[in-house]
N, C-alpha and C positions, 0 to 999 in steps of 0.2 A: 178672312176679310180680303176682298180682292180689289176694292176700289176705295177712293176717298169718300164716296157717299156711304159705303158700308162702315168705314171707320168713323164718320161723323155720327151715324146712327148708334154705333157702339159707344162712342165716346160720350155722347149726350146722356146715355143711361147708366153707364158703368164707370166712368172715369172722372176724377176730379183733377183739374189742372189749376195750380195756384201760380200767380205771377207777382213780380215786384211792382210797386206803384210807379216808380220813375225809371225803371230799367227793363230791358227786354230779357228777363230771366224767368224761366218756367220751372216749376217744382212739381213733381207728380210721382206716384207709386207705380213701379213697373212689375213688382212681384214680391215674393218672399224668399228667403234663403232656402226654405224647404222645398221650393219648386224645382223642376227639372230645368236645365239650361235652355232647352228648346222652347219651353213655355215662356221663359223670360224674354227670350229673343223675339218670339211672336208678339208679346206684349209691347216690346220696344218698337217693333215695326208699326204697330197700330198707333202708338203714341206719335211717332214721326209723321204718319199719314194724317193724324188729327191735327197736328200743328200746321200742316201744309206742305210737307215734304222735306227732304233733307237739304235742299238748296237754300232754305230759310234758316237753317241751323248752322251757326259758326263754330260752336264748341258744344260737346256733350260729355257729362261725367256721370258715372254710376257708383253708388255707395249704398252700404247698409247702415243702419243706425249705429252710431258710436264707432265707425270705422273710417279709415282714410278713403278718399275718392279715387276712382280710376278713370283717366280720360279715355273716351271712346274714339275710335277712328271712324270718320264718316265717309 
C-alpha cells in the first residue's frame, strides 16, 4: 500500500475501526501474536494511513489480549 487512497480501499474491505462515542479513541486489530513482526508493522502503517496520518495521532499503544499495553513512539 503506497498511498492514502490504497489504504482507504484496503481499510474499507478488511479493517474494522471502533471509536468511543464522546472521545477521540480508536480501537482496532493490528495482527496476531503468531504473525511476524514485519507483518504487524505493515498493518500498523496501513492503520495510520487509514486514520489520516501520524500527525493526527497524539498517542498510540499496542497490546495483546490480557497483557499490559506498550506505548508506541510516533
